[in-house]
VOFI-307546 format. One line per field, with one value per atom (N, C-alpha, C): x, y, z; chain; atom name; residue in three letters. Coordinates in steps of 0.001 Angstrom, whole numbers, plus 500000, padded with zeros to 6 digits. Layout:
REM residues N
px = c(X;...)
py = c(Y;...)
pz = c(Z;...)
chaine = c(A;...)
atome = c(CA;...)
residu = c(ala;...)
***
This chain:
REM residues 277
px = c(960734;959625;960241;959362;959732;959280;960379;959840;959096;958284;957296;958009;957823;958554;958418;959908;958715;958835;957522;957590;957668;958639;959548;958754;958179;957823;958021;958376;958962;958547;959178;959097;958346;957472;956565;957100;956580;957475;958238;956832;957224;958791;959212;960382;960905;960900;962781;962617;962163;962243;963214;961674;962813;964504;964605;965751;966489;966626;967122;967688;966706;966835;967698;967634;968610;969630;969917;971361;971906;971623;972017;972423;971649;972313;973199;973467;974187;975574;975287;976771;977139;976070;976352;977463;976781;977630;978868;978565;980410;980820;980654;982021;981470;981297;980555;982140;983423;984725;985683;985235;985855;985056;983452;982873;982709;982395;982381;983471;984587;986363;985857;985473;984930;983725;983061;981685;981258;981929;982156;982391;983011;984023;982579;983535;982695;982888;981749;982446;981571;982269;981040;981264;981789;981399;980427;979848;979224;977862;977647;976870;975912;974369;973454;972538;972666;971652;970953;969892;969702;970415;969763;970161;971129;971788;972575;974219;974480;975500;976582;977311;978754;977343;976105;975377;974548;973571;972669;971388;971419;970747;970772;971914;971844;973167;973430;974214;973287;974468;973681;973863;973317;974685;975687;976455;978105;978671;977385;978807;978125;977978;978168;977504;977389;976876;976117;974242;973394;974003;974344;973715;975138;976284;977589;977528;976356;976067;974865;974338;973272;973915;975096;975417;976317;977115;977379;977291;975906;974869;974943;975089;974278;975371;976219;977763;977362;976440;976574;974746;974311;972497;972620;973321;972447;973531;974482;975549;974839;974430;973228;972765;971799;970458;970877;971090;971608;972386;973326;973465;972259;971601;970434;969315;969649;968673;969440;970518;971515;971179;971714;971738;970296;969121;968029;967898;967957;967847;968720;970052;970866;970022;969660;968666;967860;966657;965334;965975;967334;966728;967652;968327;968743;968231;966933;966172;964461;964414;963275;963184;964144;964212;964471;964694;964712;963692;963034;961796;960261;960673;959951;959558;961066;961024;960967;961671;961918;960719;960081;958477;959224;957375;958056;958118;959463;959586;960427;961392;962390;961359;960330;959295;958813;957866;957385;958380;959546;960760;961091;960594;960932;959860;958299;957279;957321;957063;957171;958536;959585;960687;960132;959509;958877;958260;956822;956077;956544;957797;958073;958357;959411;959586;959380;958279;956616;955853;955601;955292;956092;956999;958281;957790;957701;957938;958980;959084;960572;961542;960923;961544;962084;960656;960780;962080;961825;962759;964549;964250;965997;966644;965790;965252;965759;964637;965495;966428;967566;968496;969466;969726;970568;970836;970012;969690;970361;969505;970910;971313;972154;974212;974424;974147;974787;974429;974157;973560;975260;974543;976306;975568;976111;975819;975338;977018;976921;976165;975534;974467;973249;972894;971431;971179;972151;972353;972722;973204;972660;970868;970823;969563;968688;968382;967571;967784;968634;968747;968463;968300;967669;966301;965760;964954;963034;964689;963646;964099;964818;965234;963573;962756;961417;960837;960673;959609;959925;961637;962565;962380;962595;962373;960834;959571;958485;958560;959144;958690;959391;960458;961302;960599;960156;958892;957904;956899;956438;956269;957474;958381;958163;959063;959357;958329;957059;955999;955467;955612;954404;955358;956317;957278;958118;958159;958393;957612;956927;955499;955723;956808;956244;957767;957300;957843;959182;960124;961346;961651;960935;961167;961220;959702;960123;961194;961175;962127;963514;964148;965124;965211;964341;963534;964402;963691;964008;965292;966269;967068;968563;967877;967932;969018;969036;969617;969419;970535;970387;969616;968710;967768;968271;969183;970497;970800;970998;971749;970364;968754;967864;967330;967588;966854;968200;969650;970479;970391;970451;971352;969765;968722;967193;966056;965567;964451;965229;966020;966548;966676;967152;967171;965523;965647;963409;963113;963329;962589;964025;964620;965567;965684;964760;964141;962791;962178;961231;962013;963075;963956;964973;964809;965194;964720;963279;962469;961952;961851;961375;962647;963991;965287;965117;964334;964287;963073;962156;960938;962276;963013;963774;964527;964876;965823;965228;964008;963522;963340;962221;962357;963533;964312;966238;966238;965940;966304;966082;964855;963875;964320;964305;964543;965772;966826;968274;968273;967570;967248;966902;965392;964735;965723;966856;967304;968233;968751;969638;969188;968356;967570;967377;966857;966930;968475;969741;970625;971283;970183;970712;971550;972217;972301;974351;974420;975570;976177;977610;977875;976966;977664;977425;978440;976921;978164;978302;978149;978667;977434;977630;977442;975593;974931;974142;972372;971468;970487;969820;969219;968592;969334;970744;971576;970904;970857;971176;970077;968609;967529;967436;967383;967712;968647;969801;970214;970256;969093;968547;967422;966154;964672;964792;965521;965134;965735;965997;966440;965365;964406;963174;962986;962628;962506;963538;965106;966319;966543;966373;966954;965605;965062;964285;964344;965811;966172;966703;967765;968643;967689;966390;965536;964729;964209;963211;964705;965350;965812;966603;967473;967091;966270;964777;963936;963889;962966;963189;963873;965302;966293;965558;965624;965012;963031;963262;961361;961358;962479;962401;963358;963920;965027;964089;963298;962551;961498;960855;959543;960067;961329;962479;961984;963131;963010;961758;961005;959451;958785;959305;958096;959275;960383;961485;961360;961498;960679;959084;958367;957017;957031;957748;957537;958469;959615;960665;959265;958774;957590;957138;956184;955194;955667;956970;957903;957440;958145;958301;957218;956324;954434;954455;954308;954026;954612;955738;956314;956480;955964;955761;954369;953075;951998;951937;953423;953328;953635;954010;955134;954519)
py = c(651321;651893;652850;652842;654446;655693;656066;657792;658237;659159;659584;660561;661017;661548;662480;663406;664675;665247;666384;666495;668216;667790;669012;669936;670975;671450;672426;672626;673057;674785;675494;676698;676697;678268;678382;678900;678837;679141;680563;681585;683167;683364;682119;682442;682063;680888;680527;681868;681987;683265;684550;684628;685830;685401;684509;684311;683739;683554;684010;685437;685524;687333;687834;687565;688264;687524;686416;685924;686734;686996;687989;689100;689421;690542;691544;689907;690037;689273;688622;688977;689830;690357;691363;692990;692693;693872;693473;691869;692074;691949;691810;690820;692327;693276;694169;694776;695076;695110;694373;693406;692224;691950;691977;691581;692929;694331;695475;696367;696280;697016;697974;698613;700123;700352;700201;700660;701930;703187;704432;704622;703966;704724;705397;706230;707141;706864;707245;707151;708431;709726;710392;710406;709514;709844;708664;707969;707040;706929;708136;708873;708136;708070;708167;707257;705285;704607;703138;702390;701565;700201;699013;698049;697536;697414;696479;695766;695185;694334;694471;694113;694803;695540;696205;696898;696057;695260;694525;695349;696642;697802;698528;699117;699973;701261;702845;703609;704338;705237;706518;707986;708859;710100;710292;709902;709858;708486;707557;706660;705214;705879;704428;703532;701648;700891;700798;700581;700581;699600;698681;697320;697111;697601;697686;698712;699465;700788;699750;699165;698164;697191;696492;695665;696102;697200;698115;699319;699193;699681;699595;697835;697584;697604;698206;697724;698789;699935;701325;700996;700406;700066;699025;698511;696855;696923;697915;697924;698889;699903;700780;700560;700033;699278;698371;697120;696615;697087;697797;698805;698765;700116;700259;699783;698167;697461;696603;696432;695746;696877;698197;699299;699502;699880;699526;698462;697328;695751;696333;696201;696543;697578;698470;700214;699129;697955;698057;696726;695448;694746;695480;696078;696810;697725;698833;699255;698580;697387;696481;695674;694716;693637;694400;694941;695536;696056;696319;696945;696386;695619;694428;693618;693171;692054;692821;693970;695127;696029;696322;696996;698810;698589;700308;701065;701920;703432;703325;701803;701473;701587;700623;700585;701637;702495;703964;704698;705405;705770;705383;704037;702938;703936;703713;703374;704620;706129;707461;707388;707261;707544;707443;705819;704972;705637;706449;707337;708090;709341;710204;709935;709435;708960;708498;707995;707534;708314;709286;710608;711663;710999;712053;711027;712108;711256;710161;709245;709211;709242;709716;710063;711292;712010;713414;714412;713428;714441;713459;712833;712314;713486;713412;714819;715847;716299;717811;718151;716606;716368;716691;716048;715435;717251;717548;719036;720346;720451;721104;720662;720095;719503;718679;719159;719093;717726;716720;714984;714381;713695;712436;711148;709790;708149;708224;708935;708281;708515;710237;711157;710268;709751;709415;708180;706797;706036;706254;706896;707131;707952;709248;709876;708401;706927;706254;705511;704287;703998;704550;705247;706216;706105;706984;706782;705017;704178;702957;702216;702278;701880;701593;702661;702357;701006;701053;699440;698362;698275;697282;696687;697867;698408;697537;698608;697651;696301;695765;694327;693519;694306;693395;693099;694101;694088;693412;693480;692615;691750;690936;689571;688727;690096;689652;689728;690396;690598;689177;688811;687311;686053;686449;685293;685482;686236;686641;685814;685524;684973;683633;683236;681617;680915;679473;678839;678232;678468;678742;680179;681054;681962;682860;681741;681799;680751;679201;678561;679141;680631;680767;681504;682191;683519;683126;681295;680547;680324;680009;680178;681347;682453;683146;683898;683839;684237;685838;686514;688028;688477;689044;689619;690243;690540;690891;689486;688527;686528;686091;686549;686312;686197;688156;688554;688575;687931;687772;686346;685383;683870;683086;683617;682881;683657;684596;685678;685021;686273;686447;685517;684569;683303;682832;683202;682899;683606;685205;685979;686839;686160;686800;686430;685172;685505;686101;686311;687650;689115;689340;690429;690436;688658;688305;688686;688510;688360;689880;690589;691868;692974;692375;693277;693155;691536;691847;692965;693135;694529;695737;695593;697496;697138;695859;696263;697060;695905;696878;698332;698495;700105;700642;700233;701030;701448;700260;700156;700861;701378;702343;704010;704093;705535;705553;705234;705277;705624;705407;704974;706693;706504;708281;708889;709330;710072;710100;709568;709508;710195;709692;710218;711937;712318;713454;714343;713497;714462;714691;713499;713815;712493;711581;710449;710289;708902;709309;710759;711000;711980;711455;712809;712991;711621;711543;710587;709394;708333;707446;706539;704893;704256;703462;703733;704002;704027;702859;702212;704359;704128;705855;706660;707355;708377;707732;707008;706258;706423;706277;707014;708100;708511;710155;711098;710190;711210;710648;710279;709351;709515;710247;710453;711302;711935;713013;712359;711260;710097;708689;709448;708256;707715;708513;708687;708020;708641;707700;706742;705817;704603;704249;703921;703857;702651;701840;700899;701779;703148;703428;704456;704191;704666;703241;702515;701537;700271;700104;699030;698637;700523;700953;700591;701198;701063;699677;698620;697547;697187;697073;696337;697026;698011;699117;697997;697581;697057;695541;695003;693672;692955;693870;693396;694171;694933;694528;694729;693923;692987;692006;691068;690287;690044;691029;691126;691074;691704;691670;690239;689187;687942;687265;687282;686560;687145;687688;688539;687452;687998;687656;686106;685944;684023;683557;684392;683537;684691;685452;685656;684507;684155;683460;681310;681322;680161;680215;681515;681794;681374;682052;682265;680989;680094;679030;678043;678243;677104;677390;679267;678764;678802;678691;679030;676926;676108;674379;674458;674971;674803;674494)
pz = c(799253;800022;798172;797574;796084;796362;796233;796992;795757;795785;794621;793389;792432;791997;791566;791655;791597;790109;789801;788999;788308;787353;786894;785847;786351;784887;784160;782448;782005;782237;782001;781508;780660;780328;779529;777876;777046;775588;775806;776076;776682;777566;778962;779210;778317;777868;777108;775771;775654;774013;774874;776771;777313;777773;777785;778356;777325;775961;774659;774659;774898;774660;775457;777042;777761;777640;777236;777515;776111;774958;773579;774337;775238;774996;776287;777127;778397;776946;776052;775523;774769;774160;773656;774351;776165;777089;777233;776781;777877;777031;775927;774630;773655;773918;773161;771996;773436;772169;771715;771508;771205;769545;769905;768360;767899;767860;767057;768203;767645;768059;768140;766200;766039;765545;766999;766800;765972;766734;766996;765335;764542;763509;762655;761444;761176;759272;758375;757439;756477;756999;756102;754419;754011;752153;752387;753174;752785;753786;754586;754860;755121;755707;755613;754502;754662;754066;754408;754352;754191;753824;754642;754623;753572;753543;752306;752723;752035;751895;752661;754235;754690;755948;755385;756861;757120;757768;758147;757886;759079;759178;758933;757989;757151;758493;758068;758632;759055;759499;760615;759282;759398;759256;758897;760050;760021;759484;758612;758465;759413;760770;761049;761031;761178;761551;762257;761716;762825;763827;763204;763919;765068;764584;765812;766584;766417;767175;768313;767742;768657;769192;768994;769838;770788;770714;771724;772642;772092;772951;774099;774054;775413;776392;775399;777095;778380;777315;778164;779105;778355;778693;780175;779440;780837;781703;781758;783372;784236;783225;783960;784707;784037;784610;785836;785435;786052;787486;787569;789039;789481;789097;789765;790549;789592;790079;791483;791880;792917;793742;793636;794478;794343;794330;794953;795928;795632;795976;797209;797432;798774;799567;799484;800094;800579;800026;800008;801036;801257;801832;803391;803366;804580;805528;804834;804935;805925;804804;804770;805859;806054;806501;808550;809007;810306;810388;809308;809655;809857;808969;808761;810681;810494;812018;812994;813428;814847;814882;813777;813979;814691;815242;815938;815508;816193;815146;813930;813690;812919;811609;811965;810992;810233;811115;810719;809917;810238;809731;808587;808172;807272;805943;806626;806003;805072;806021;805708;805094;804806;803937;802751;802609;801549;801173;801537;800768;800854;801120;800647;799555;799041;797705;796895;797270;796379;796187;796564;796055;795294;794861;793601;792485;791358;790157;790001;789577;789894;788683;786817;785912;786218;786966;786173;787019;788202;789415;789062;788330;787966;786603;785677;785002;785330;786957;786345;787700;788550;789094;787943;787205;786187;785254;785195;784158;784828;786460;787261;787335;787425;787985;786913;785424;784333;783486;784547;783810;784237;783166;783500;784179;783501;783565;784479;785757;786946;787543;787414;788538;788061;786799;785932;787287;787437;787982;789687;790462;791640;791675;791318;791381;791309;790366;790092;791631;791994;793011;794129;794158;795464;795521;794221;793673;793820;793004;792613;794223;795781;796471;797574;797704;798228;797611;796819;796348;796629;797205;797160;798901;799552;800593;801032;800480;800637;800353;799409;799110;799993;800521;801370;803148;802868;804465;804940;803562;803443;803334;802888;802842;804212;804865;806402;807241;806847;808317;808173;806731;806463;807085;807142;807793;809353;809999;811141;812676;812230;812765;812777;812050;811501;812570;812997;813795;813719;812622;812978;813525;813427;814257;815287;815452;817019;817981;817549;817550;817604;816873;816176;818158;818130;819107;821130;821028;821815;822562;821534;821610;821798;821851;822469;821733;819991;819402;819237;818512;818437;817441;817220;816384;814995;814635;813274;812907;814075;813817;813235;813412;813603;812021;811283;810287;809320;809167;808288;807896;809217;809242;808436;808662;808740;808404;808262;807120;806434;806080;804568;803579;804161;803175;802447;803297;802956;801796;802596;801138;800357;800588;799110;797833;797028;796044;795449;796472;796293;796163;796435;796151;795117;794808;793776;792044;792527;791777;791085;792618;792145;791567;791976;790999;789327;788967;787652;787340;787262;787616;787502;788609;788937;788043;787256;786262;785245;784719;783094;783863;784553;784851;784275;785265;785274;783568;782698;782200;780530;780743;780373;781173;781876;782793;781890;782275;781800;780143;779179;777829;778005;778781;778479;779033;780321;779991;778828;778270;777574;775980;776156;774195;775051;776184;776318;776171;776525;776483;777887;779080;780351;780571;779533;780028;780134;779383;778698;777738;777085;776430;774740;774079;772879;771954;770909;770138;770698;772181;773264;772247;772113;771676;772678;772775;774137;772976;773584;772895;773168;773522;773709;773045;772944;772497;771034;770930;769311;768918;769786;768289;768902;769784;769926;768424;768747;767599;766033;765696;764910;764581;765028;765231;764128;763839;762221;760881;761263;760329;759900;760205;759678;759227;757799;756402;755575;755822;755025;755401;756929;756977;758439;758658;759307;760299;759931;761463;762086;761662;762642;763970;763665;764730;765796;764487;765005;765820;765197;766192;767057;768055;769051;770340;769212;769799;770728;769037;769652;770659;770621;771292;772945;773137;774334;774707;774291;774326;774833;773660;773554;775302;775357;777020;777817;778170;779001;779410;778055;777828;778650;778485;778934;780311;779771;781640;783026;782131;783058;783027;782027;782284;783189;782668;783515;785199;785436;786966;786979;786312;786734;787008;786567;786369;787318;787855;789080;790088;790440;791090;791502;790375;790992;791163;790848;791048;793292;792854;794313;795630;794393;795396;795529;794812;794425;795362;795426;796843;797623;798006;799660;800048;798869;799613;799468;798818;799074;800706;801051;802604;803042)
chaine = c(A;A;A;A;A;A;A;A;A;A;A;A;A;A;A;A;A;A;A;A;A;A;A;A;A;A;A;A;A;A;A;A;A;A;A;A;A;A;A;A;A;A;A;A;A;A;A;A;A;A;A;A;A;A;A;A;A;A;A;A;A;A;A;A;A;A;A;A;A;A;A;A;A;A;A;A;A;A;A;A;A;A;A;A;A;A;A;A;A;A;A;A;A;A;A;A;A;A;A;A;A;A;A;A;A;A;A;A;A;A;A;A;A;A;A;A;A;A;A;A;A;A;A;A;A;A;A;A;A;A;A;A;A;A;A;A;A;A;A;A;A;A;A;A;A;A;A;A;A;A;A;A;A;A;A;A;A;A;A;A;A;A;A;A;A;A;A;A;A;A;A;A;A;A;A;A;A;A;A;A;A;A;A;A;A;A;A;A;A;A;A;A;A;A;A;A;A;A;A;A;A;A;A;A;A;A;A;A;A;A;A;A;A;A;A;A;A;A;A;A;A;A;A;A;A;A;A;A;A;A;A;A;A;A;A;A;A;A;A;A;A;A;A;A;A;A;A;A;A;A;A;A;A;A;A;A;A;A;A;A;A;A;A;A;A;A;A;A;A;A;A;A;A;A;A;A;A;A;A;A;A;A;A;A;A;A;A;A;A;A;A;A;A;A;A;A;A;A;A;A;A;A;A;A;A;A;A;A;A;A;A;A;A;A;A;A;A;A;A;A;A;A;A;A;A;A;A;A;A;A;A;A;A;A;A;A;A;A;A;A;A;A;A;A;A;A;A;A;A;A;A;A;A;A;A;A;A;A;A;A;A;A;A;A;A;A;A;A;A;A;A;A;A;A;A;A;A;A;A;A;A;A;A;A;A;A;A;A;A;A;A;A;A;A;A;A;A;A;A;A;A;A;A;A;A;A;A;A;A;A;A;A;A;A;A;A;A;A;A;A;A;A;A;A;A;A;A;A;A;A;A;A;A;A;A;A;A;A;A;A;A;A;A;A;A;A;A;A;A;A;A;A;A;A;A;A;A;A;A;A;A;A;A;A;A;A;A;A;A;A;A;A;A;A;A;A;A;A;A;A;A;A;A;A;A;A;A;A;A;A;A;A;A;A;A;A;A;A;A;A;A;A;A;A;A;A;A;A;A;A;A;A;A;A;A;A;A;A;A;A;A;A;A;A;A;A;A;A;A;A;A;A;A;A;A;A;A;A;A;A;A;A;A;A;A;A;A;A;A;A;A;A;A;A;A;A;A;A;A;A;A;A;A;A;A;A;A;A;A;A;A;A;A;A;A;A;A;A;A;A;A;A;A;A;A;A;A;A;A;A;A;A;A;A;A;A;A;A;A;A;A;A;A;A;A;A;A;A;A;A;A;A;A;A;A;A;A;A;A;A;A;A;A;A;A;A;A;A;A;A;A;A;A;A;A;A;A;A;A;A;A;A;A;A;A;A;A;A;A;A;A;A;A;A;A;A;A;A;A;A;A;A;A;A;A;A;A;A;A;A;A;A;A;A;A;A;A;A;A;A;A;A;A;A;A;A;A;A;A;A;A;A;A;A;A;A;A;A;A;A;A;A;A;A;A;A;A;A;A;A;A;A;A;A;A;A;A;A;A;A;A;A;A;A;A;A;A;A;A;A;A;A;A;A;A;A;A;A;A;A;A;A;A;A;A;A;A;A;A;A;A;A;A;A;A;A;A;A;A;A;A;A;A;A;A;A;A;A;A;A;A;A;A;A;A;A;A;A;A;A;A;A;A;A;A;A;A;A;A;A;A;A;A;A;A;A;A;A;A;A;A;A;A;A;A;A;A;A;A;A;A;A;A;A;A;A;A;A;A;A;A;A;A;A;A;A;A;A;A;A;A)
atome = c(N;CA;C;N;CA;C;N;CA;C;N;CA;C;N;CA;C;N;CA;C;N;CA;C;N;CA;C;N;CA;C;N;CA;C;N;CA;C;N;CA;C;N;CA;C;N;CA;C;N;CA;C;N;CA;C;N;CA;C;N;CA;C;N;CA;C;N;CA;C;N;CA;C;N;CA;C;N;CA;C;N;CA;C;N;CA;C;N;CA;C;N;CA;C;N;CA;C;N;CA;C;N;CA;C;N;CA;C;N;CA;C;N;CA;C;N;CA;C;N;CA;C;N;CA;C;N;CA;C;N;CA;C;N;CA;C;N;CA;C;N;CA;C;N;CA;C;N;CA;C;N;CA;C;N;CA;C;N;CA;C;N;CA;C;N;CA;C;N;CA;C;N;CA;C;N;CA;C;N;CA;C;N;CA;C;N;CA;C;N;CA;C;N;CA;C;N;CA;C;N;CA;C;N;CA;C;N;CA;C;N;CA;C;N;CA;C;N;CA;C;N;CA;C;N;CA;C;N;CA;C;N;CA;C;N;CA;C;N;CA;C;N;CA;C;N;CA;C;N;CA;C;N;CA;C;N;CA;C;N;CA;C;N;CA;C;N;CA;C;N;CA;C;N;CA;C;N;CA;C;N;CA;C;N;CA;C;N;CA;C;N;CA;C;N;CA;C;N;CA;C;N;CA;C;N;CA;C;N;CA;C;N;CA;C;N;CA;C;N;CA;C;N;CA;C;N;CA;C;N;CA;C;N;CA;C;N;CA;C;N;CA;C;N;CA;C;N;CA;C;N;CA;C;N;CA;C;N;CA;C;N;CA;C;N;CA;C;N;CA;C;N;CA;C;N;CA;C;N;CA;C;N;CA;C;N;CA;C;N;CA;C;N;CA;C;N;CA;C;N;CA;C;N;CA;C;N;CA;C;N;CA;C;N;CA;C;N;CA;C;N;CA;C;N;CA;C;N;CA;C;N;CA;C;N;CA;C;N;CA;C;N;CA;C;N;CA;C;N;CA;C;N;CA;C;N;CA;C;N;CA;C;N;CA;C;N;CA;C;N;CA;C;N;CA;C;N;CA;C;N;CA;C;N;CA;C;N;CA;C;N;CA;C;N;CA;C;N;CA;C;N;CA;C;N;CA;C;N;CA;C;N;CA;C;N;CA;C;N;CA;C;N;CA;C;N;CA;C;N;CA;C;N;CA;C;N;CA;C;N;CA;C;N;CA;C;N;CA;C;N;CA;C;N;CA;C;N;CA;C;N;CA;C;N;CA;C;N;CA;C;N;CA;C;N;CA;C;N;CA;C;N;CA;C;N;CA;C;N;CA;C;N;CA;C;N;CA;C;N;CA;C;N;CA;C;N;CA;C;N;CA;C;N;CA;C;N;CA;C;N;CA;C;N;CA;C;N;CA;C;N;CA;C;N;CA;C;N;CA;C;N;CA;C;N;CA;C;N;CA;C;N;CA;C;N;CA;C;N;CA;C;N;CA;C;N;CA;C;N;CA;C;N;CA;C;N;CA;C;N;CA;C;N;CA;C;N;CA;C;N;CA;C;N;CA;C;N;CA;C;N;CA;C;N;CA;C;N;CA;C;N;CA;C;N;CA;C;N;CA;C;N;CA;C;N;CA;C;N;CA;C;N;CA;C;N;CA;C;N;CA;C;N;CA;C;N;CA;C;N;CA;C;N;CA;C;N;CA;C;N;CA;C;N;CA;C;N;CA;C;N;CA;C;N;CA;C;N;CA;C;N;CA;C;N;CA;C;N;CA;C;N;CA;C;N;CA;C;N;CA;C;N;CA;C;N;CA;C;N;CA;C;N;CA;C;N;CA;C;N;CA;C;N;CA;C;N;CA;C;N;CA;C;N;CA;C;N;CA;C;N;CA;C;N;CA;C;N;CA;C;N;CA;C;N;CA;C;N;CA;C;N;CA;C;N;CA;C;N;CA;C;N;CA;C;N;CA;C;N;CA;C;N;CA;C;N;CA;C;N;CA;C;N;CA;C;N;CA;C;N;CA;C;N;CA;C;N;CA;C;N;CA;C;N;CA;C;N;CA;C;N;CA;C;N;CA;C;N;CA;C;N;CA;C;N;CA;C;N;CA;C;N;CA;C;N;CA;C;N;CA;C;N;CA;C;N;CA;C;N;CA;C;N;CA;C;N;CA;C)
residu = c(unk;unk;unk;unk;unk;unk;unk;unk;unk;unk;unk;unk;unk;unk;unk;unk;unk;unk;unk;unk;unk;unk;unk;unk;unk;unk;unk;unk;unk;unk;unk;unk;unk;unk;unk;unk;unk;unk;unk;unk;unk;unk;unk;unk;unk;unk;unk;unk;unk;unk;unk;unk;unk;unk;unk;unk;unk;unk;unk;unk;unk;unk;unk;unk;unk;unk;unk;unk;unk;unk;unk;unk;unk;unk;unk;unk;unk;unk;unk;unk;unk;unk;unk;unk;unk;unk;unk;unk;unk;unk;unk;unk;unk;unk;unk;unk;unk;unk;unk;unk;unk;unk;unk;unk;unk;unk;unk;unk;unk;unk;unk;unk;unk;unk;unk;unk;unk;unk;unk;unk;unk;unk;unk;unk;unk;unk;unk;unk;unk;unk;unk;unk;unk;unk;unk;unk;unk;unk;unk;unk;unk;unk;unk;unk;unk;unk;unk;unk;unk;unk;unk;unk;unk;unk;unk;unk;unk;unk;unk;unk;unk;unk;unk;unk;unk;unk;unk;unk;unk;unk;unk;unk;unk;unk;unk;unk;unk;unk;unk;unk;unk;unk;unk;unk;unk;unk;unk;unk;unk;unk;unk;unk;unk;unk;unk;unk;unk;unk;unk;unk;unk;unk;unk;unk;unk;unk;unk;unk;unk;unk;unk;unk;unk;unk;unk;unk;unk;unk;unk;unk;unk;unk;unk;unk;unk;unk;unk;unk;unk;unk;unk;unk;unk;unk;unk;unk;unk;unk;unk;unk;unk;unk;unk;unk;unk;unk;unk;unk;unk;unk;unk;unk;unk;unk;unk;unk;unk;unk;unk;unk;unk;unk;unk;unk;unk;unk;unk;unk;unk;unk;unk;unk;unk;unk;unk;unk;unk;unk;unk;unk;unk;unk;unk;unk;unk;unk;unk;unk;unk;unk;unk;unk;unk;unk;unk;unk;unk;unk;unk;unk;unk;unk;unk;unk;unk;unk;unk;unk;unk;unk;unk;unk;unk;unk;unk;unk;unk;unk;unk;unk;unk;unk;unk;unk;unk;unk;unk;unk;unk;unk;unk;unk;unk;unk;unk;unk;unk;unk;unk;unk;unk;unk;unk;unk;unk;unk;unk;unk;unk;unk;unk;unk;unk;unk;unk;unk;unk;unk;unk;unk;unk;unk;unk;unk;unk;unk;unk;unk;unk;unk;unk;unk;unk;unk;unk;unk;unk;unk;unk;unk;unk;unk;unk;unk;unk;unk;unk;unk;unk;unk;unk;unk;unk;unk;unk;unk;unk;unk;unk;unk;unk;unk;unk;unk;unk;unk;unk;unk;unk;unk;unk;unk;unk;unk;unk;unk;unk;unk;unk;unk;unk;unk;unk;unk;unk;unk;unk;unk;unk;unk;unk;unk;unk;unk;unk;unk;unk;unk;unk;unk;unk;unk;unk;unk;unk;unk;unk;unk;unk;unk;unk;unk;unk;unk;unk;unk;unk;unk;unk;unk;unk;unk;unk;unk;unk;unk;unk;unk;unk;unk;unk;unk;unk;unk;unk;unk;unk;unk;unk;unk;unk;unk;unk;unk;unk;unk;unk;unk;unk;unk;unk;unk;unk;unk;unk;unk;unk;unk;unk;unk;unk;unk;unk;unk;unk;unk;unk;unk;unk;unk;unk;unk;unk;unk;unk;unk;unk;unk;unk;unk;unk;unk;unk;unk;unk;unk;unk;unk;unk;unk;unk;unk;unk;unk;unk;unk;unk;unk;unk;unk;unk;unk;unk;unk;unk;unk;unk;unk;unk;unk;unk;unk;unk;unk;unk;unk;unk;unk;unk;unk;unk;unk;unk;unk;unk;unk;unk;unk;unk;unk;unk;unk;unk;unk;unk;unk;unk;unk;unk;unk;unk;unk;unk;unk;unk;unk;unk;unk;unk;unk;unk;unk;unk;unk;unk;unk;unk;unk;unk;unk;unk;unk;unk;unk;unk;unk;unk;unk;unk;unk;unk;unk;unk;unk;unk;unk;unk;unk;unk;unk;unk;unk;unk;unk;unk;unk;unk;unk;unk;unk;unk;unk;unk;unk;unk;unk;unk;unk;unk;unk;unk;unk;unk;unk;unk;unk;unk;unk;unk;unk;unk;unk;unk;unk;unk;unk;unk;unk;unk;unk;unk;unk;unk;unk;unk;unk;unk;unk;unk;unk;unk;unk;unk;unk;unk;unk;unk;unk;unk;unk;unk;unk;unk;unk;unk;unk;unk;unk;unk;unk;unk;unk;unk;unk;unk;unk;unk;unk;unk;unk;unk;unk;unk;unk;unk;unk;unk;unk;unk;unk;unk;unk;unk;unk;unk;unk;unk;unk;unk;unk;unk;unk;unk;unk;unk;unk;unk;unk;unk;unk;unk;unk;unk;unk;unk;unk;unk;unk;unk;unk;unk;unk;unk;unk;unk;unk;unk;unk;unk;unk;unk;unk;unk;unk;unk;unk;unk;unk;unk;unk;unk;unk;unk;unk;unk;unk;unk;unk;unk;unk;unk;unk;unk;unk;unk;unk;unk;unk;unk;unk;unk;unk;unk;unk;unk;unk;unk;unk;unk;unk;unk;unk;unk;unk;unk;unk;unk;unk;unk;unk;unk;unk;unk;unk;unk;unk;unk;unk;unk;unk;unk;unk;unk;unk;unk;unk;unk;unk;unk;unk;unk;unk;unk;unk;unk;unk;unk;unk;unk;unk;unk)
***
């Protein structure tokens, strides 16, 4: 008897393009110190100039190469957003998993906390807190982790509610397994793909939010190679060298869009797999 062949669907061109963009950004973030060791080096005699040999995207008003700043900027833009996505995913799983499985007062407390946090405008709160406490990249990341966590909590809770009455959970209960073991060993592996797909979307939101804070001077220190900071530093030089402003803006938009595309694709695959079971 021959086994039925498994149909392998290739990802759409948009997803492949998005993955290529994310790979390029990841390489830049990981190897920036070796790719552009002197990204912040200044040449005041050169000053601001348009694209030319040796400087494909021109230079800013301090004579710094825009392309090198773009590559080096990935080293601050990506890790910070990754920390926000990972931190909010961790909190969301720790809170949403017992809230969805145990219900009762645990669920009520978790949801009231999530409702309270949802009522607050995340970016505005981050701006106020960073402004009052003096800003700083670490502070911005910590604030965004707390503000993004309710989204993960609700996503995880909803996934657990859909799983907790399935036969495999009932079988685990009949074996007198503890609630903690059922949640961590049986339920969580089945909802992990949903949480991961949501983390990609949070990654994109965090990237834009951190860039916004840096643009306002509340993120990375002045002079640091960061996409938001580079955009802010060069916004008055749009006529002298448009690429000094366009390039970091495009980097933020392209990376955020790629993360959204990959996150949506992962969620669709997980949802389709769950329906076919």
